[in-house]
VMD Tcl script that draws the C-alpha trace (Angstrom):
set ca {
  {-72.84 30.55 -108.77}
  {-69.76 28.39 -108.79}
  {-66.66 30.23 -109.91}
  {-65.98 27.68 -112.62}
  {-69.44 28.26 -114.09}
  {-68.78 32.00 -114.25}
  {-65.58 31.34 -116.14}
  {-67.51 29.09 -118.54}
  {-69.80 32.01 -119.33}
  {-66.84 34.32 -119.91}
  {-65.00 31.76 -121.99}
  {-68.03 31.21 -124.18}
  {-68.52 34.78 -125.27}
  {-64.88 35.87 -125.22}
  {-63.54 33.21 -127.57}
  {-64.61 31.61 -130.83}
  {-63.39 28.05 -131.18}
  {-64.82 27.99 -134.67}
  {-61.67 27.91 -136.72}
  {-60.53 24.82 -134.84}
  {-63.84 23.17 -135.67}
  {-63.14 23.81 -139.35}
  {-59.81 22.01 -139.20}
  {-61.18 19.27 -136.96}
  {-63.85 18.56 -139.56}
  {-61.24 18.30 -142.29}
  {-59.17 15.76 -140.38}
  {-62.19 13.69 -139.36}
  {-63.96 13.88 -142.72}
  {-61.45 13.80 -145.57}
  {-62.73 14.90 -148.94}
  {-64.01 12.50 -151.58}
  {-61.88 13.05 -154.67}
  {-64.35 11.15 -156.85}
  {-66.69 14.15 -156.71}
  {-64.10 16.58 -158.08}
  {-63.29 15.78 -161.66}
  {-62.78 19.18 -163.25}
  {-59.42 20.89 -163.62}
  {-58.20 23.13 -160.83}
  {-58.09 26.77 -161.88}
  {-57.68 30.20 -160.37}
  {-59.90 32.99 -161.74}
  {-59.53 36.72 -161.45}
  {-59.70 38.28 -158.00}
  {-63.40 39.02 -158.48}
  {-65.68 37.10 -160.84}
  {-69.23 38.49 -160.57}
  {-70.68 35.39 -162.23}
  {-69.97 33.46 -159.06}
  {-71.72 35.92 -156.73}
  {-75.28 34.62 -156.84}
  {-76.22 33.81 -153.23}
  {-78.41 36.53 -151.67}
  {-80.04 36.21 -148.25}
  {-80.84 38.58 -145.36}
  {-77.80 38.79 -143.09}
  {-78.44 41.48 -140.52}
  {-78.66 39.50 -137.27}
  {-78.08 36.12 -135.69}
  {-81.76 35.38 -136.34}
  {-81.30 35.89 -140.09}
  {-78.34 33.52 -140.10}
  {-80.03 30.85 -137.97}
  {-83.00 30.99 -140.33}
  {-80.83 29.51 -143.10}
  {-78.85 27.17 -140.84}
  {-79.83 23.49 -140.91}
  {-81.27 22.21 -137.62}
  {-78.75 21.15 -135.00}
  {-76.84 24.32 -134.13}
  {-75.32 23.81 -130.68}
  {-73.79 27.28 -130.67}
  {-73.81 30.28 -132.96}
  {-72.25 33.74 -133.01}
  {-72.78 36.82 -135.16}
  {-70.83 40.06 -135.39}
  {-71.35 43.21 -137.47}
  {-68.12 45.20 -137.22}
  {-69.52 48.12 -139.23}
  {-72.12 48.83 -136.54}
  {-69.64 48.82 -133.66}
  {-67.74 51.68 -132.10}
  {-63.97 51.54 -132.70}
  {-63.45 50.37 -129.12}
  {-66.01 47.60 -129.44}
  {-64.68 46.52 -132.85}
  {-61.15 46.36 -131.43}
  {-62.34 44.27 -128.47}
  {-64.24 41.95 -130.81}
  {-61.21 41.35 -133.02}
  {-58.96 40.78 -129.99}
  {-61.29 38.26 -128.38}
  {-62.38 36.56 -131.60}
  {-59.27 35.73 -133.62}
  {-61.38 33.81 -136.13}
  {-62.15 37.21 -137.69}
  {-58.50 37.53 -138.64}
  {-58.59 33.98 -140.01}
  {-61.56 34.87 -142.21}
  {-59.68 37.94 -143.48}
  {-56.90 35.56 -144.51}
  {-59.24 33.00 -146.07}
  {-60.63 35.60 -148.48}
  {-57.69 38.08 -148.61}
  {-60.14 40.85 -147.76}
  {-61.59 42.73 -144.78}
  {-64.41 40.96 -142.97}
  {-67.37 43.23 -142.20}
  {-69.93 40.73 -140.88}
  {-69.48 37.16 -139.73}
  {-71.59 34.28 -138.45}
  {-70.34 30.91 -137.28}
  {-72.26 27.90 -136.02}
  {-71.21 24.49 -134.73}
  {-73.72 21.88 -135.89}
  {-74.67 18.35 -134.98}
  {-77.25 16.80 -137.24}
  {-77.84 13.50 -139.02}
  {-75.40 11.99 -136.52}
  {-72.46 14.09 -137.71}
  {-70.59 17.21 -136.63}
  {-70.39 20.11 -139.05}
  {-70.11 23.90 -139.19}
  {-71.38 26.87 -141.16}
  {-69.37 30.05 -141.74}
  {-71.13 33.03 -143.32}
  {-69.48 36.41 -143.89}
  {-69.37 39.61 -145.90}
  {-66.23 41.40 -146.99}
  {-64.89 44.62 -148.44}
  {-63.63 44.55 -151.14}
  {-65.41 41.61 -152.79}
  {-62.95 38.90 -153.79}
  {-62.79 35.29 -154.84}
  {-59.00 35.35 -154.74}
  {-58.30 31.77 -153.68}
  {-57.58 28.34 -155.13}
  {-60.76 26.53 -156.08}
  {-62.24 23.93 -158.37}
  {-65.59 24.63 -160.00}
  {-67.51 21.36 -160.00}
  {-71.11 22.32 -160.77}
  {-73.93 24.71 -159.99}
  {-76.73 23.86 -157.59}
  {-79.94 25.86 -158.05}
  {-77.83 28.26 -160.15}
  {-75.29 28.75 -157.36}
  {-71.74 27.84 -158.46}
  {-70.05 25.41 -156.08}
  {-66.37 26.27 -155.59}
  {-64.34 23.55 -153.88}
  {-61.43 24.97 -151.91}
  {-58.00 23.55 -152.77}
  {-55.76 25.04 -150.07}
  {-54.35 22.62 -147.51}
  {-56.28 23.80 -144.47}
  {-59.58 24.22 -146.32}
  {-59.34 21.49 -148.93}
  {-62.68 19.98 -149.92}
  {-64.89 22.65 -148.31}
  {-67.53 24.34 -150.46}
  {-67.58 28.09 -151.04}
  {-70.80 29.66 -152.31}
  {-70.20 33.31 -153.14}
  {-72.67 36.11 -152.51}
  {-74.19 38.06 -149.64}
  {-73.31 36.40 -147.40}
  {-70.44 34.24 -148.62}
  {-70.81 30.65 -147.40}
  {-68.03 28.25 -146.40}
  {-69.08 24.80 -145.18}
  {-68.62 21.06 -145.68}
  {-70.41 19.86 -148.84}
  {-73.57 18.44 -147.25}
  {-74.11 21.50 -145.07}
  {-73.65 23.88 -148.02}
  {-76.18 21.92 -150.08}
  {-78.62 21.82 -147.15}
  {-78.39 25.62 -146.77}
  {-79.19 26.10 -150.45}
  {-82.11 23.67 -150.12}
  {-83.48 25.75 -147.23}
  {-83.19 29.01 -149.16}
  {-84.79 27.65 -152.35}
  {-87.60 25.59 -150.83}
  {-91.14 26.73 -151.56}
  {-92.31 25.04 -148.37}
  {-91.68 25.99 -144.77}
  {-88.52 24.24 -143.60}
  {-87.13 23.43 -140.17}
  {-83.98 25.40 -139.32}
  {-81.81 26.04 -136.27}
  {-83.77 29.23 -135.65}
  {-86.76 27.15 -134.55}
  {-84.83 25.91 -131.51}
  {-83.82 29.40 -130.39}
  {-86.69 31.64 -131.47}
  {-88.24 31.66 -127.99}
  {-85.10 33.31 -126.65}
  {-84.40 35.53 -129.65}
  {-87.93 36.96 -129.61}
  {-87.24 38.34 -126.12}
  {-83.92 40.11 -126.78}
  {-83.08 43.17 -128.89}
  {-80.83 43.24 -131.93}
  {-77.13 43.78 -131.21}
  {-74.06 43.88 -133.48}
  {-72.48 41.24 -131.23}
  {-74.68 38.21 -130.58}
  {-73.98 34.69 -129.39}
  {-76.24 31.84 -128.34}
  {-75.67 28.26 -127.22}
  {-77.41 25.20 -125.84}
  {-74.09 23.69 -124.78}
  {-73.72 25.01 -121.21}
  {-74.39 23.46 -117.82}
  {-76.02 26.38 -115.98}
  {-79.05 26.69 -118.31}
  {-80.67 24.96 -121.26}
  {-79.77 27.97 -123.42}
  {-77.58 31.02 -122.92}
  {-77.58 34.21 -125.02}
  {-75.49 37.35 -124.96}
  {-75.74 40.52 -127.04}
  {-73.67 43.70 -126.80}
  {-74.64 47.06 -128.29}
  {-74.09 50.77 -127.76}
  {-76.98 53.07 -126.93}
  {-76.01 56.74 -127.14}
  {-72.99 57.11 -124.84}
  {-73.55 53.84 -122.95}
  {-72.87 50.20 -123.68}
  {-75.67 47.70 -123.15}
  {-75.26 43.98 -122.61}
  {-78.24 41.65 -122.74}
  {-77.95 38.11 -121.44}
  {-80.67 35.52 -121.61}
  {-81.13 32.17 -119.88}
  {-83.59 29.37 -120.48}
  {-84.28 27.39 -117.31}
  {-81.40 29.01 -115.46}
  {-80.27 27.08 -112.40}
  {-80.94 28.43 -108.92}
  {-77.34 29.30 -108.05}
  {-76.98 31.48 -111.15}
  {-80.30 33.18 -110.42}
  {-79.20 33.92 -106.87}
  {-75.98 35.45 -108.14}
  {-77.86 37.65 -110.65}
  {-80.13 38.97 -107.90}
  {-77.11 39.78 -105.74}
  {-75.41 41.65 -108.58}
  {-78.53 43.71 -109.24}
  {-78.64 44.81 -105.58}
  {-75.17 46.36 -105.84}
  {-75.49 47.68 -109.41}
  {-75.94 51.38 -108.57}
  {-72.73 51.55 -106.54}
  {-70.88 50.07 -109.52}
  {-71.97 52.89 -111.80}
  {-74.48 51.04 -113.97}
  {-77.32 53.14 -115.33}
  {-79.51 50.08 -115.87}
  {-79.66 46.62 -114.33}
  {-82.95 44.95 -115.13}
  {-83.94 41.31 -114.68}
  {-87.08 40.21 -116.52}
  {-88.66 36.78 -116.29}
  {-90.97 35.51 -119.02}
  {-92.06 31.93 -118.52}
  {-88.87 29.87 -118.26}
  {-86.73 32.65 -119.74}
  {-84.70 35.15 -117.71}
  {-83.33 38.23 -119.51}
  {-80.79 40.55 -117.88}
  {-79.98 44.01 -119.27}
  {-76.99 45.94 -117.95}
  {-75.98 49.41 -119.18}
  {-73.06 51.68 -118.36}
  {-70.44 53.95 -119.90}
  {-67.53 51.62 -119.12}
  {-67.65 48.90 -121.79}
  {-65.38 46.48 -119.94}
  {-67.31 46.84 -116.69}
  {-70.54 46.07 -118.54}
  {-69.01 43.04 -120.26}
  {-67.53 41.57 -117.09}
  {-70.32 42.23 -114.60}
  {-71.83 38.74 -114.45}
  {-68.38 37.18 -114.24}
  {-67.04 39.23 -111.33}
}
mol new
graphics top color blue
foreach p $ca { graphics top sphere $p radius 0.5 }
foreach p [lrange $ca 0 end-1] q [lrange $ca 1 end] { graphics top cylinder $p $q radius 0.2 }
display resetview
């Protein structure tokens, strides 16, 4: 595998670029003031009347199932199910978590972010849970949609975005927020971003750290999950139609895995999918193996 491709893999799962996508959207798509006619107001720190949105939020699959079609990349983290070392690493490598803490003035416990391209436009979807529950921010209540209050953010960096409060809390551009609610209230089967990734996700186990993308050059899709199993860390990577140079590199790494102290290094091929599982007690060695 070319060295630059290996760094692309590392860069993908070591850094969220999500928060920049949020601000990029704002600059490219300024808000329409004609849709916001009510008076700006700030409620108490927690108003339970706003917290109406309830959907399963226990994995990247759950989140993709309510994401409109067109997700080019998506990531999910559950900090409460991580060891302290893993949670610290996740916060260090994903500074968007700290941004979400700031957005809601609370402690983020779970988070999902997806970059979207659909209907010819770029968008994003940010889902999260927090402790304690708060709606301590500047907003404008414009209306309810399927009984979900729509809170329009008023702060400079987030102005015009919709917040829908609940489990999870949703932050997204207006059309994306409405589309998510449409998906969750439809009585008919709807197409979501999960449909494009379910082949991969059906082959990999749950993990509190999960990321998937179709925006890489070395495969049609790339997945990574990190979990802890007893006293070892386990990293699962998945590739759809992986290119030959990457496959050659994976086979070479497996040959030398025992000398590196890994307790497991399995490569499984199912149709066009290749799934690699690496386990070991050294978290950083497990995380970096396919990059070294």
